[in-house]
PDBQT receptor file of N, H, CA, C and O in Angstrom, charges set to zero:
ATOM      1  N   MET A   1     -61.904   8.100  24.546  1.00  0.00    +0.000 N 
ATOM      2  CA  MET A   1     -62.699   8.777  23.901  1.00  0.00    +0.000 C 
ATOM      3  C   MET A   1     -63.064   8.392  23.017  1.00  0.00    +0.000 C 
ATOM      4  O   MET A   1     -64.195   8.758  22.696  1.00  0.00    +0.000 OA
ATOM      5  N   ASP A   2     -62.313   7.417  22.095  1.00  0.00    +0.000 N 
ATOM      6  H   ASP A   2     -61.395   7.119  22.355  1.00  0.00    +0.000 HD
ATOM      7  CA  ASP A   2     -62.869   6.348  21.052  1.00  0.00    +0.000 C 
ATOM      8  C   ASP A   2     -63.872   5.260  21.757  1.00  0.00    +0.000 C 
ATOM      9  O   ASP A   2     -64.702   4.610  21.121  1.00  0.00    +0.000 OA
ATOM     10  N   ILE A   3     -63.720   5.190  22.794  1.00  0.00    +0.000 N 
ATOM     11  H   ILE A   3     -63.046   5.719  23.310  1.00  0.00    +0.000 HD
ATOM     12  CA  ILE A   3     -64.243   3.831  23.054  1.00  0.00    +0.000 C 
ATOM     13  C   ILE A   3     -65.651   4.175  23.298  1.00  0.00    +0.000 C 
ATOM     14  O   ILE A   3     -66.517   3.355  22.993  1.00  0.00    +0.000 OA
ATOM     15  N   LEU A   4     -65.947   5.244  23.790  1.00  0.00    +0.000 N 
ATOM     16  H   LEU A   4     -65.244   5.910  24.038  1.00  0.00    +0.000 HD
ATOM     17  CA  LEU A   4     -67.249   6.162  24.046  1.00  0.00    +0.000 C 
ATOM     18  C   LEU A   4     -67.596   6.163  23.220  1.00  0.00    +0.000 C 
ATOM     19  O   LEU A   4     -68.392   5.254  22.988  1.00  0.00    +0.000 OA
ATOM     20  N   LYS A   5     -67.345   7.014  22.265  1.00  0.00    +0.000 N 
ATOM     21  H   LYS A   5     -66.698   7.753  22.453  1.00  0.00    +0.000 HD
ATOM     22  CA  LYS A   5     -68.035   7.073  20.854  1.00  0.00    +0.000 C 
ATOM     23  C   LYS A   5     -68.462   5.301  20.128  1.00  0.00    +0.000 C 
ATOM     24  O   LYS A   5     -69.191   5.248  19.138  1.00  0.00    +0.000 OA
ATOM     25  N   GLU A   6     -68.061   4.360  20.589  1.00  0.00    +0.000 N 
ATOM     26  H   GLU A   6     -67.469   4.404  21.394  1.00  0.00    +0.000 HD
ATOM     27  CA  GLU A   6     -68.406   3.025  19.824  1.00  0.00    +0.000 C 
ATOM     28  C   GLU A   6     -69.320   2.361  20.899  1.00  0.00    +0.000 C 
ATOM     29  O   GLU A   6     -69.595   1.192  20.628  1.00  0.00    +0.000 OA
ATOM     30  N   LEU A   7     -69.748   2.745  21.829  1.00  0.00    +0.000 N 
ATOM     31  H   LEU A   7     -69.525   3.694  22.049  1.00  0.00    +0.000 HD
ATOM     32  CA  LEU A   7     -70.417   2.433  23.060  1.00  0.00    +0.000 C 
ATOM     33  C   LEU A   7     -71.762   3.303  22.605  1.00  0.00    +0.000 C 
ATOM     34  O   LEU A   7     -72.794   2.635  22.560  1.00  0.00    +0.000 OA
ATOM     35  N   ILE A   8     -71.871   4.664  22.274  1.00  0.00    +0.000 N 
ATOM     36  H   ILE A   8     -71.032   5.207  22.310  1.00  0.00    +0.000 HD
ATOM     37  CA  ILE A   8     -73.129   5.684  22.360  1.00  0.00    +0.000 C 
ATOM     38  C   ILE A   8     -73.554   4.570  20.560  1.00  0.00    +0.000 C 
ATOM     39  O   ILE A   8     -74.674   4.110  20.334  1.00  0.00    +0.000 OA
ATOM     40  N   PHE A   9     -72.511   4.431  19.736  1.00  0.00    +0.000 N 
ATOM     41  H   PHE A   9     -71.602   4.805  19.920  1.00  0.00    +0.000 HD
ATOM     42  CA  PHE A   9     -72.397   4.066  18.750  1.00  0.00    +0.000 C 
ATOM     43  C   PHE A   9     -73.634   2.797  18.350  1.00  0.00    +0.000 C 
ATOM     44  O   PHE A   9     -74.678   2.738  17.699  1.00  0.00    +0.000 OA
ATOM     45  N   ASN A  10     -72.770   1.864  19.193  1.00  0.00    +0.000 N 
ATOM     46  H   ASN A  10     -71.923   1.912  19.722  1.00  0.00    +0.000 HD
ATOM     47  CA  ASN A  10     -73.917   0.464  19.259  1.00  0.00    +0.000 C 
ATOM     48  C   ASN A  10     -75.177   0.880  19.997  1.00  0.00    +0.000 C 
ATOM     49  O   ASN A  10     -76.261   0.626  19.471  1.00  0.00    +0.000 OA
ATOM     50  N   GLN A  11     -75.120   1.567  21.303  1.00  0.00    +0.000 N 
ATOM     51  H   GLN A  11     -74.239   1.773  21.729  1.00  0.00    +0.000 HD
ATOM     52  CA  GLN A  11     -76.331   2.097  22.294  1.00  0.00    +0.000 C 
ATOM     53  C   GLN A  11     -77.574   2.544  21.474  1.00  0.00    +0.000 C 
ATOM     54  O   GLN A  11     -78.739   2.172  21.614  1.00  0.00    +0.000 OA
ATOM     55  N   ASN A  12     -76.933   3.632  20.378  1.00  0.00    +0.000 N 
ATOM     56  H   ASN A  12     -75.986   3.934  20.264  1.00  0.00    +0.000 HD
ATOM     57  CA  ASN A  12     -78.407   4.017  19.640  1.00  0.00    +0.000 C 
ATOM     58  C   ASN A  12     -78.610   2.606  18.790  1.00  0.00    +0.000 C 
ATOM     59  O   ASN A  12     -79.771   2.211  18.688  1.00  0.00    +0.000 OA
ATOM     60  N   LYS A  13     -77.819   2.014  18.326  1.00  0.00    +0.000 N 
ATOM     61  H   LYS A  13     -76.875   2.334  18.409  1.00  0.00    +0.000 HD
ATOM     62  CA  LYS A  13     -77.978   1.216  17.185  1.00  0.00    +0.000 C 
ATOM     63  C   LYS A  13     -79.238   0.077  17.702  1.00  0.00    +0.000 C 
ATOM     64  O   LYS A  13     -80.286  -0.262  17.151  1.00  0.00    +0.000 OA
ATOM     65  N   GLU A  14     -78.635  -0.306  18.953  1.00  0.00    +0.000 N 
ATOM     66  H   GLU A  14     -77.784  -0.031  19.400  1.00  0.00    +0.000 HD
ATOM     67  CA  GLU A  14     -79.859  -1.119  19.785  1.00  0.00    +0.000 C 
ATOM     68  C   GLU A  14     -81.432  -0.620  20.048  1.00  0.00    +0.000 C 
ATOM     69  O   GLU A  14     -82.453  -1.283  19.872  1.00  0.00    +0.000 OA
ATOM     70  N   LEU A  15     -81.311   0.732  20.514  1.00  0.00    +0.000 N 
ATOM     71  H   LEU A  15     -80.481   1.271  20.657  1.00  0.00    +0.000 HD
ATOM     72  CA  LEU A  15     -82.246   1.713  20.503  1.00  0.00    +0.000 C 
ATOM     73  C   LEU A  15     -82.960   1.722  19.226  1.00  0.00    +0.000 C 
ATOM     74  O   LEU A  15     -84.095   1.245  19.234  1.00  0.00    +0.000 OA
ATOM     75  N   LEU A  16     -82.484   2.187  18.121  1.00  0.00    +0.000 N 
ATOM     76  H   LEU A  16     -81.562   2.574  18.114  1.00  0.00    +0.000 HD
ATOM     77  CA  LEU A  16     -83.198   2.026  17.125  1.00  0.00    +0.000 C 
ATOM     78  C   LEU A  16     -84.095   0.624  16.469  1.00  0.00    +0.000 C 
ATOM     79  O   LEU A  16     -85.162   0.488  15.870  1.00  0.00    +0.000 OA
ATOM     80  N   LYS A  17     -83.076  -0.233  16.923  1.00  0.00    +0.000 N 
ATOM     81  H   LYS A  17     -82.209  -0.123  17.409  1.00  0.00    +0.000 HD
ATOM     82  CA  LYS A  17     -83.485  -1.659  16.707  1.00  0.00    +0.000 C 
ATOM     83  C   LYS A  17     -84.863  -1.783  17.262  1.00  0.00    +0.000 C 
ATOM     84  O   LYS A  17     -85.606  -2.477  16.567  1.00  0.00    +0.000 OA
ATOM     85  N   ASN A  18     -85.308  -1.356  18.183  1.00  0.00    +0.000 N 
ATOM     86  H   ASN A  18     -84.704  -0.792  18.748  1.00  0.00    +0.000 HD
ATOM     87  CA  ASN A  18     -86.590  -1.569  19.377  1.00  0.00    +0.000 C 
ATOM     88  C   ASN A  18     -87.457  -0.822  18.884  1.00  0.00    +0.000 C 
ATOM     89  O   ASN A  18     -88.643  -1.149  18.837  1.00  0.00    +0.000 OA
ATOM     90  N   VAL A  19     -87.025   0.239  18.463  1.00  0.00    +0.000 N 
ATOM     91  H   VAL A  19     -86.061   0.504  18.501  1.00  0.00    +0.000 HD
ATOM     92  CA  VAL A  19     -87.910   1.648  17.756  1.00  0.00    +0.000 C 
ATOM     93  C   VAL A  19     -88.534   0.552  16.505  1.00  0.00    +0.000 C 
ATOM     94  O   VAL A  19     -89.548  -0.120  16.695  1.00  0.00    +0.000 OA
ATOM     95  N   SER A  20     -87.730   0.513  15.207  1.00  0.00    +0.000 N 
ATOM     96  H   SER A  20     -86.906   1.060  15.052  1.00  0.00    +0.000 HD
ATOM     97  CA  SER A  20     -88.419   0.492  14.210  1.00  0.00    +0.000 C 
ATOM     98  C   SER A  20     -88.926  -1.479  14.451  1.00  0.00    +0.000 C 
ATOM     99  O   SER A  20     -89.463  -2.079  13.520  1.00  0.00    +0.000 OA
ATOM    100  N   ASP A  21     -88.644  -2.130  15.712  1.00  0.00    +0.000 N 
ATOM    101  H   ASP A  21     -88.208  -1.643  16.468  1.00  0.00    +0.000 HD
ATOM    102  CA  ASP A  21     -89.297  -3.413  15.881  1.00  0.00    +0.000 C 
ATOM    103  C   ASP A  21     -91.182  -2.992  16.126  1.00  0.00    +0.000 C 
ATOM    104  O   ASP A  21     -92.201  -3.577  15.760  1.00  0.00    +0.000 OA
ATOM    105  N   ASN A  22     -90.966  -1.832  16.840  1.00  0.00    +0.000 N 
ATOM    106  H   ASN A  22     -90.137  -1.357  17.137  1.00  0.00    +0.000 HD
ATOM    107  CA  ASN A  22     -92.124  -1.207  17.084  1.00  0.00    +0.000 C 
ATOM    108  C   ASN A  22     -93.005  -0.840  15.902  1.00  0.00    +0.000 C 
ATOM    109  O   ASN A  22     -94.093  -1.291  15.546  1.00  0.00    +0.000 OA
ATOM    110  N   PHE A  23     -92.269   0.054  15.425  1.00  0.00    +0.000 N 
ATOM    111  H   PHE A  23     -91.384   0.421  15.714  1.00  0.00    +0.000 HD
ATOM    112  CA  PHE A  23     -93.181   0.835  14.036  1.00  0.00    +0.000 C 
ATOM    113  C   PHE A  23     -93.064   0.036  12.985  1.00  0.00    +0.000 C 
ATOM    114  O   PHE A  23     -93.972   0.241  12.179  1.00  0.00    +0.000 OA
ATOM    115  N   TYR A  24     -92.132  -0.998  12.581  1.00  0.00    +0.000 N 
ATOM    116  H   TYR A  24     -91.395  -1.164  13.236  1.00  0.00    +0.000 HD
ATOM    117  CA  TYR A  24     -92.486  -1.993  11.589  1.00  0.00    +0.000 C 
ATOM    118  C   TYR A  24     -92.609  -3.415  11.704  1.00  0.00    +0.000 C 
ATOM    119  O   TYR A  24     -91.674  -4.179  11.465  1.00  0.00    +0.000 OA
ATOM    120  N   PRO A  25     -94.142  -3.907  12.193  1.00  0.00    +0.000 N 
ATOM    121  CA  PRO A  25     -93.235  -5.245  13.232  1.00  0.00    +0.000 C 
ATOM    122  C   PRO A  25     -93.282  -6.385  12.070  1.00  0.00    +0.000 C 
ATOM    123  O   PRO A  25     -92.932  -7.524  12.380  1.00  0.00    +0.000 OA
ATOM    124  N   ASN A  26     -93.639  -6.151  10.945  1.00  0.00    +0.000 N 
ATOM    125  H   ASN A  26     -93.923  -5.226  10.693  1.00  0.00    +0.000 HD
ATOM    126  CA  ASN A  26     -93.001  -7.931  10.375  1.00  0.00    +0.000 C 
ATOM    127  C   ASN A  26     -92.677  -7.529   8.768  1.00  0.00    +0.000 C 
ATOM    128  O   ASN A  26     -92.932  -8.044   7.680  1.00  0.00    +0.000 OA
ATOM    129  N   MET A  27     -91.831  -6.076   9.324  1.00  0.00    +0.000 N 
ATOM    130  H   MET A  27     -91.624  -5.657  10.208  1.00  0.00    +0.000 HD
ATOM    131  CA  MET A  27     -91.525  -5.603   7.743  1.00  0.00    +0.000 C 
ATOM    132  C   MET A  27     -89.857  -5.643   7.869  1.00  0.00    +0.000 C 
ATOM    133  O   MET A  27     -89.492  -4.469   7.813  1.00  0.00    +0.000 OA
ATOM    134  N   LYS A  28     -89.259  -6.096   7.945  1.00  0.00    +0.000 N 
ATOM    135  H   LYS A  28     -89.555  -7.051   7.991  1.00  0.00    +0.000 HD
ATOM    136  CA  LYS A  28     -87.514  -6.619   8.216  1.00  0.00    +0.000 C 
ATOM    137  C   LYS A  28     -86.969  -5.505   6.827  1.00  0.00    +0.000 C 
ATOM    138  O   LYS A  28     -85.848  -5.000   6.892  1.00  0.00    +0.000 OA
ATOM    139  N   GLU A  29     -87.565  -5.321   6.054  1.00  0.00    +0.000 N 
ATOM    140  H   GLU A  29     -88.475  -5.730   6.002  1.00  0.00    +0.000 HD
ATOM    141  CA  GLU A  29     -86.451  -4.638   4.905  1.00  0.00    +0.000 C 
ATOM    142  C   GLU A  29     -86.538  -3.138   5.020  1.00  0.00    +0.000 C 
ATOM    143  O   GLU A  29     -85.794  -2.329   4.464  1.00  0.00    +0.000 OA
ATOM    144  N   GLU A  30     -88.122  -2.738   6.271  1.00  0.00    +0.000 N 
ATOM    145  H   GLU A  30     -88.726  -3.395   6.723  1.00  0.00    +0.000 HD
ATOM    146  CA  GLU A  30     -87.759  -0.714   6.339  1.00  0.00    +0.000 C 
ATOM    147  C   GLU A  30     -87.101  -0.851   7.674  1.00  0.00    +0.000 C 
ATOM    148  O   GLU A  30     -86.371   0.084   8.003  1.00  0.00    +0.000 OA
ATOM    149  N   GLN A  31     -87.207  -1.668   8.346  1.00  0.00    +0.000 N 
ATOM    150  H   GLN A  31     -87.800  -2.427   8.079  1.00  0.00    +0.000 HD
ATOM    151  CA  GLN A  31     -86.750  -2.223   9.494  1.00  0.00    +0.000 C 
ATOM    152  C   GLN A  31     -84.766  -1.747   9.280  1.00  0.00    +0.000 C 
ATOM    153  O   GLN A  31     -84.065  -0.979   9.938  1.00  0.00    +0.000 OA
ATOM    154  N   ILE A  32     -84.590  -2.230   8.617  1.00  0.00    +0.000 N 
ATOM    155  H   ILE A  32     -85.160  -2.854   8.082  1.00  0.00    +0.000 HD
ATOM    156  CA  ILE A  32     -83.347  -1.994   7.951  1.00  0.00    +0.000 C 
ATOM    157  C   ILE A  32     -82.873  -1.139   7.778  1.00  0.00    +0.000 C 
ATOM    158  O   ILE A  32     -81.848  -0.790   8.363  1.00  0.00    +0.000 OA
ATOM    159  N   GLU A  33     -83.784  -0.155   6.429  1.00  0.00    +0.000 N 
ATOM    160  H   GLU A  33     -84.616  -0.439   5.954  1.00  0.00    +0.000 HD
ATOM    161  CA  GLU A  33     -83.495   1.096   6.312  1.00  0.00    +0.000 C 
ATOM    162  C   GLU A  33     -83.732   2.109   7.144  1.00  0.00    +0.000 C 
ATOM    163  O   GLU A  33     -83.240   3.233   7.042  1.00  0.00    +0.000 OA
ATOM    164  N   PHE A  34     -84.494   1.733   7.990  1.00  0.00    +0.000 N 
ATOM    165  H   PHE A  34     -84.893   0.820   8.073  1.00  0.00    +0.000 HD
ATOM    166  CA  PHE A  34     -84.799   2.690   9.376  1.00  0.00    +0.000 C 
ATOM    167  C   PHE A  34     -83.529   2.571   9.707  1.00  0.00    +0.000 C 
ATOM    168  O   PHE A  34     -82.997   3.394   8.963  1.00  0.00    +0.000 OA
ATOM    169  N   ILE A  35     -82.446   1.942  10.521  1.00  0.00    +0.000 N 
ATOM    170  H   ILE A  35     -82.878   1.273  11.126  1.00  0.00    +0.000 HD
ATOM    171  CA  ILE A  35     -81.574   1.756  11.127  1.00  0.00    +0.000 C 
ATOM    172  C   ILE A  35     -80.906   2.496  10.250  1.00  0.00    +0.000 C 
ATOM    173  O   ILE A  35     -80.810   3.711  10.423  1.00  0.00    +0.000 OA
ATOM    174  N   LYS A  36     -80.252   1.767   9.000  1.00  0.00    +0.000 N 
ATOM    175  H   LYS A  36     -80.330   0.780   8.858  1.00  0.00    +0.000 HD
ATOM    176  CA  LYS A  36     -79.422   2.631   8.299  1.00  0.00    +0.000 C 
ATOM    177  C   LYS A  36     -79.783   4.064   7.958  1.00  0.00    +0.000 C 
ATOM    178  O   LYS A  36     -78.892   4.829   7.589  1.00  0.00    +0.000 OA
ATOM    179  N   ASN A  37     -81.263   4.539   8.080  1.00  0.00    +0.000 N 
ATOM    180  H   ASN A  37     -81.986   3.918   8.380  1.00  0.00    +0.000 HD
ATOM    181  CA  ASN A  37     -81.159   6.109   7.672  1.00  0.00    +0.000 C 
ATOM    182  C   ASN A  37     -80.890   6.952   8.962  1.00  0.00    +0.000 C 
ATOM    183  O   ASN A  37     -80.373   8.065   8.861  1.00  0.00    +0.000 OA
ATOM    184  N   TYR A  38     -81.270   6.379  10.277  1.00  0.00    +0.000 N 
ATOM    185  H   TYR A  38     -81.690   5.476  10.359  1.00  0.00    +0.000 HD
ATOM    186  CA  TYR A  38     -80.860   7.126  11.169  1.00  0.00    +0.000 C 
ATOM    187  C   TYR A  38     -79.789   6.733  12.224  1.00  0.00    +0.000 C 
ATOM    188  O   TYR A  38     -79.921   7.241  13.338  1.00  0.00    +0.000 OA
ATOM    189  N   ASN A  39     -78.660   5.821  11.996  1.00  0.00    +0.000 N 
ATOM    190  H   ASN A  39     -78.553   5.409  11.091  1.00  0.00    +0.000 HD
ATOM    191  CA  ASN A  39     -77.847   5.484  12.976  1.00  0.00    +0.000 C 
ATOM    192  C   ASN A  39     -76.276   5.812  12.269  1.00  0.00    +0.000 C 
ATOM    193  O   ASN A  39     -75.596   4.931  11.741  1.00  0.00    +0.000 OA
ATOM    194  N   LYS A  40     -75.913   7.080  12.365  1.00  0.00    +0.000 N 
ATOM    195  H   LYS A  40     -76.465   7.795  12.793  1.00  0.00    +0.000 HD
ATOM    196  CA  LYS A  40     -75.293   7.845  12.022  1.00  0.00    +0.000 C 
ATOM    197  C   LYS A  40     -73.708   7.894  12.927  1.00  0.00    +0.000 C 
ATOM    198  O   LYS A  40     -73.928   7.750  14.130  1.00  0.00    +0.000 OA
ATOM    199  N   LYS A  41     -72.384   8.041  12.647  1.00  0.00    +0.000 N 
ATOM    200  H   LYS A  41     -72.205   8.158  11.670  1.00  0.00    +0.000 HD
ATOM    201  CA  LYS A  41     -71.728   8.002  13.428  1.00  0.00    +0.000 C 
ATOM    202  C   LYS A  41     -71.178   9.774  13.892  1.00  0.00    +0.000 C 
ATOM    203  O   LYS A  41     -70.247  10.075  14.640  1.00  0.00    +0.000 OA
ATOM    204  N   ASN A  42     -72.124  10.706  13.149  1.00  0.00    +0.000 N 
ATOM    205  H   ASN A  42     -72.880  10.462  12.542  1.00  0.00    +0.000 HD
ATOM    206  CA  ASN A  42     -71.911  11.830  13.884  1.00  0.00    +0.000 C 
ATOM    207  C   ASN A  42     -72.842  12.160  15.028  1.00  0.00    +0.000 C 
ATOM    208  O   ASN A  42     -72.964  13.317  15.429  1.00  0.00    +0.000 OA
ATOM    209  N   PHE A  43     -73.430  11.247  15.498  1.00  0.00    +0.000 N 
ATOM    210  H   PHE A  43     -73.331  10.307  15.173  1.00  0.00    +0.000 HD
ATOM    211  CA  PHE A  43     -74.386  11.684  16.592  1.00  0.00    +0.000 C 
ATOM    212  C   PHE A  43     -73.501  10.851  17.646  1.00  0.00    +0.000 C 
ATOM    213  O   PHE A  43     -74.095  10.617  18.699  1.00  0.00    +0.000 OA
ATOM    214  N   THR A  44     -72.246  10.384  17.557  1.00  0.00    +0.000 N 
ATOM    215  H   THR A  44     -71.763  10.574  16.702  1.00  0.00    +0.000 HD
ATOM    216  CA  THR A  44     -71.625   9.842  18.787  1.00  0.00    +0.000 C 
ATOM    217  C   THR A  44     -70.768  11.067  18.980  1.00  0.00    +0.000 C 
ATOM    218  O   THR A  44     -70.255  10.621  20.007  1.00  0.00    +0.000 OA
ATOM    219  N   TYR A  45     -70.271  12.072  18.861  1.00  0.00    +0.000 N 
ATOM    220  H   TYR A  45     -70.687  12.434  18.027  1.00  0.00    +0.000 HD
ATOM    221  CA  TYR A  45     -69.214  12.621  19.137  1.00  0.00    +0.000 C 
ATOM    222  C   TYR A  45     -70.167  13.699  20.324  1.00  0.00    +0.000 C 
ATOM    223  O   TYR A  45     -71.235  14.299  20.210  1.00  0.00    +0.000 OA
ATOM    224  N   LEU A  46     -68.962  13.540  21.680  1.00  0.00    +0.000 N 
ATOM    225  H   LEU A  46     -68.094  13.052  21.773  1.00  0.00    +0.000 HD
ATOM    226  CA  LEU A  46     -69.570  14.555  22.666  1.00  0.00    +0.000 C 
ATOM    227  C   LEU A  46     -69.064  15.838  22.574  1.00  0.00    +0.000 C 
ATOM    228  O   LEU A  46     -68.120  15.896  21.787  1.00  0.00    +0.000 OA
ATOM    229  N   ARG A  47     -69.472  17.310  23.311  1.00  0.00    +0.000 N 
ATOM    230  H   ARG A  47     -70.239  17.263  23.950  1.00  0.00    +0.000 HD
ATOM    231  CA  ARG A  47     -68.665  18.665  23.188  1.00  0.00    +0.000 C 
ATOM    232  C   ARG A  47     -69.077  18.640  24.352  1.00  0.00    +0.000 C 
ATOM    233  O   ARG A  47     -70.254  18.712  24.707  1.00  0.00    +0.000 OA
ATOM    234  N   PRO A  48     -67.590  18.475  25.403  1.00  0.00    +0.000 N 
ATOM    235  CA  PRO A  48     -67.429  18.942  27.059  1.00  0.00    +0.000 C 
ATOM    236  C   PRO A  48     -67.792  20.410  26.527  1.00  0.00    +0.000 C 
ATOM    237  O   PRO A  48     -67.751  21.074  25.492  1.00  0.00    +0.000 OA
ATOM    238  N   VAL A  49     -68.249  20.528  28.133  1.00  0.00    +0.000 N 
ATOM    239  H   VAL A  49     -68.283  19.989  28.975  1.00  0.00    +0.000 HD
ATOM    240  CA  VAL A  49     -68.659  22.264  28.153  1.00  0.00    +0.000 C 
ATOM    241  C   VAL A  49     -67.516  22.390  29.423  1.00  0.00    +0.000 C 
ATOM    242  O   VAL A  49     -67.377  21.553  30.314  1.00  0.00    +0.000 OA
ATOM    243  N   LYS A  50     -66.908  23.375  29.304  1.00  0.00    +0.000 N 
ATOM    244  H   LYS A  50     -67.021  24.055  28.580  1.00  0.00    +0.000 HD
ATOM    245  CA  LYS A  50     -66.014  23.946  30.616  1.00  0.00    +0.000 C 
ATOM    246  C   LYS A  50     -66.362  25.234  31.344  1.00  0.00    +0.000 C 
ATOM    247  O   LYS A  50     -65.732  25.494  32.369  1.00  0.00    +0.000 OA
ATOM    248  N   ARG A  51     -67.361  26.114  30.890  1.00  0.00    +0.000 N 
ATOM    249  H   ARG A  51     -67.873  25.903  30.058  1.00  0.00    +0.000 HD
ATOM    250  CA  ARG A  51     -68.313  26.646  31.890  1.00  0.00    +0.000 C 
ATOM    251  C   ARG A  51     -69.276  25.694  32.774  1.00  0.00    +0.000 C 
ATOM    252  O   ARG A  51     -69.789  24.621  32.454  1.00  0.00    +0.000 OA
ATOM    253  N   ASP A  52     -69.386  26.601  34.290  1.00  0.00    +0.000 N 
ATOM    254  H   ASP A  52     -68.969  27.472  34.550  1.00  0.00    +0.000 HD
ATOM    255  CA  ASP A  52     -69.889  26.207  35.528  1.00  0.00    +0.000 C 
ATOM    256  C   ASP A  52     -72.021  26.680  34.526  1.00  0.00    +0.000 C 
ATOM    257  O   ASP A  52     -72.148  27.742  33.917  1.00  0.00    +0.000 OA
ATOM    258  N   LEU A  53     -72.681  26.129  34.586  1.00  0.00    +0.000 N 
ATOM    259  H   LEU A  53     -72.578  25.266  35.081  1.00  0.00    +0.000 HD
ATOM    260  CA  LEU A  53     -73.829  25.899  34.239  1.00  0.00    +0.000 C 
ATOM    261  C   LEU A  53     -75.331  25.917  35.282  1.00  0.00    +0.000 C 
ATOM    262  O   LEU A  53     -76.548  25.836  35.113  1.00  0.00    +0.000 OA
ATOM    263  N   ASN A  54     -74.170  26.107  36.643  1.00  0.00    +0.000 N 
ATOM    264  H   ASN A  54     -73.182  26.172  36.781  1.00  0.00    +0.000 HD
ATOM    265  CA  ASN A  54     -75.355  25.981  38.017  1.00  0.00    +0.000 C 
ATOM    266  C   ASN A  54     -75.970  27.252  37.904  1.00  0.00    +0.000 C 
ATOM    267  O   ASN A  54     -77.099  27.564  37.524  1.00  0.00    +0.000 OA
ATOM    268  N   ASN A  55     -75.006  27.932  38.310  1.00  0.00    +0.000 N 
ATOM    269  H   ASN A  55     -74.089  27.679  38.619  1.00  0.00    +0.000 HD
ATOM    270  CA  ASN A  55     -75.845  29.602  37.795  1.00  0.00    +0.000 C 
ATOM    271  C   ASN A  55     -77.075  29.781  36.795  1.00  0.00    +0.000 C 
ATOM    272  O   ASN A  55     -78.214  30.226  36.936  1.00  0.00    +0.000 OA
ATOM    273  N   VAL A  56     -76.446  29.309  35.852  1.00  0.00    +0.000 N 
ATOM    274  H   VAL A  56     -75.521  28.947  35.737  1.00  0.00    +0.000 HD
ATOM    275  CA  VAL A  56     -77.949  29.217  34.752  1.00  0.00    +0.000 C 
ATOM    276  C   VAL A  56     -79.072  28.775  34.686  1.00  0.00    +0.000 C 
ATOM    277  O   VAL A  56     -80.080  29.226  34.141  1.00  0.00    +0.000 OA
ATOM    278  N   TYR A  57     -78.825  27.522  35.474  1.00  0.00    +0.000 N 
ATOM    279  H   TYR A  57     -78.006  27.156  35.917  1.00  0.00    +0.000 HD
ATOM    280  CA  TYR A  57     -80.189  26.279  36.157  1.00  0.00    +0.000 C 
ATOM    281  C   TYR A  57     -80.355  27.091  37.360  1.00  0.00    +0.000 C 
ATOM    282  O   TYR A  57     -81.564  26.987  37.568  1.00  0.00    +0.000 OA
ATOM    283  N   GLU A  58     -79.904  27.789  38.220  1.00  0.00    +0.000 N 
ATOM    284  H   GLU A  58     -78.922  27.873  38.051  1.00  0.00    +0.000 HD
ATOM    285  CA  GLU A  58     -80.412  28.334  39.200  1.00  0.00    +0.000 C 
ATOM    286  C   GLU A  58     -81.396  29.310  38.864  1.00  0.00    +0.000 C 
ATOM    287  O   GLU A  58     -82.504  29.275  39.399  1.00  0.00    +0.000 OA
ATOM    288  N   LYS A  59     -81.078  30.210  37.993  1.00  0.00    +0.000 N 
ATOM    289  H   LYS A  59     -80.178  30.239  37.558  1.00  0.00    +0.000 HD
ATOM    290  CA  LYS A  59     -81.980  31.387  37.571  1.00  0.00    +0.000 C 
ATOM    291  C   LYS A  59     -83.025  30.587  36.875  1.00  0.00    +0.000 C 
ATOM    292  O   LYS A  59     -84.151  30.834  37.307  1.00  0.00    +0.000 OA
ATOM    293  N   ARG A  60     -82.973  29.560  35.772  1.00  0.00    +0.000 N 
ATOM    294  H   ARG A  60     -82.058  29.360  35.421  1.00  0.00    +0.000 HD
ATOM    295  CA  ARG A  60     -84.070  28.793  35.323  1.00  0.00    +0.000 C 
ATOM    296  C   ARG A  60     -84.942  28.648  36.426  1.00  0.00    +0.000 C 
ATOM    297  O   ARG A  60     -85.874  29.399  36.715  1.00  0.00    +0.000 OA
ATOM    298  N   LEU A  61     -84.559  27.590  37.045  1.00  0.00    +0.000 N 
ATOM    299  H   LEU A  61     -83.803  26.980  36.810  1.00  0.00    +0.000 HD
ATOM    300  CA  LEU A  61     -85.908  26.951  38.416  1.00  0.00    +0.000 C 
ATOM    301  C   LEU A  61     -86.523  28.470  39.257  1.00  0.00    +0.000 C 
ATOM    302  O   LEU A  61     -87.745  28.527  39.392  1.00  0.00    +0.000 OA
ATOM    303  N   ASN A  62     -85.785  29.505  39.730  1.00  0.00    +0.000 N 
ATOM    304  H   ASN A  62     -84.792  29.458  39.621  1.00  0.00    +0.000 HD
ATOM    305  CA  ASN A  62     -86.191  30.689  40.274  1.00  0.00    +0.000 C 
ATOM    306  C   ASN A  62     -87.156  31.021  39.549  1.00  0.00    +0.000 C 
ATOM    307  O   ASN A  62     -88.189  31.061  40.217  1.00  0.00    +0.000 OA
ATOM    308  N   LYS A  63     -87.422  31.483  37.656  1.00  0.00    +0.000 N 
ATOM    309  H   LYS A  63     -86.582  31.450  37.114  1.00  0.00    +0.000 HD
ATOM    310  CA  LYS A  63     -88.244  32.202  37.069  1.00  0.00    +0.000 C 
ATOM    311  C   LYS A  63     -89.439  30.646  37.095  1.00  0.00    +0.000 C 
ATOM    312  O   LYS A  63     -90.667  30.722  37.060  1.00  0.00    +0.000 OA
ATOM    313  N   ILE A  64     -88.998  29.951  37.132  1.00  0.00    +0.000 N 
ATOM    314  H   ILE A  64     -88.000  29.889  37.161  1.00  0.00    +0.000 HD
ATOM    315  CA  ILE A  64     -90.172  28.537  36.793  1.00  0.00    +0.000 C 
ATOM    316  C   ILE A  64     -91.195  28.791  38.454  1.00  0.00    +0.000 C 
ATOM    317  O   ILE A  64     -92.420  28.704  38.548  1.00  0.00    +0.000 OA
ATOM    318  N   MET A  65     -90.286  29.082  39.489  1.00  0.00    +0.000 N 
ATOM    319  H   MET A  65     -89.292  29.152  39.413  1.00  0.00    +0.000 HD
ATOM    320  CA  MET A  65     -90.744  28.979  40.906  1.00  0.00    +0.000 C 
ATOM    321  C   MET A  65     -91.557  30.444  41.407  1.00  0.00    +0.000 C 
ATOM    322  O   MET A  65     -92.209  30.767  42.400  1.00  0.00    +0.000 OA
ATOM    323  N   LYS A  66     -91.333  30.798  40.742  1.00  0.00    +0.000 N 
ATOM    324  H   LYS A  66     -90.803  30.536  39.935  1.00  0.00    +0.000 HD
ATOM    325  CA  LYS A  66     -91.669  32.232  40.909  1.00  0.00    +0.000 C 
ATOM    326  C   LYS A  66     -93.479  32.520  40.459  1.00  0.00    +0.000 C 
ATOM    327  O   LYS A  66     -93.961  33.650  40.531  1.00  0.00    +0.000 OA
TER     328      LYS A  66
């Protein structure tokens, strides 16, 4: 699980780097601050779901298709 957390953390960091490059093209300090503010370890936790969600999804789709 720790390997997966690190992988997600690094992916988030790369994504935030790309976003900060687009938002702040020539401002390196703002880019670093942006990444620092939004790249948190708490965003890497996974919460496993034990119940089967197919019935819920089927009901939603049926309501949409009506």
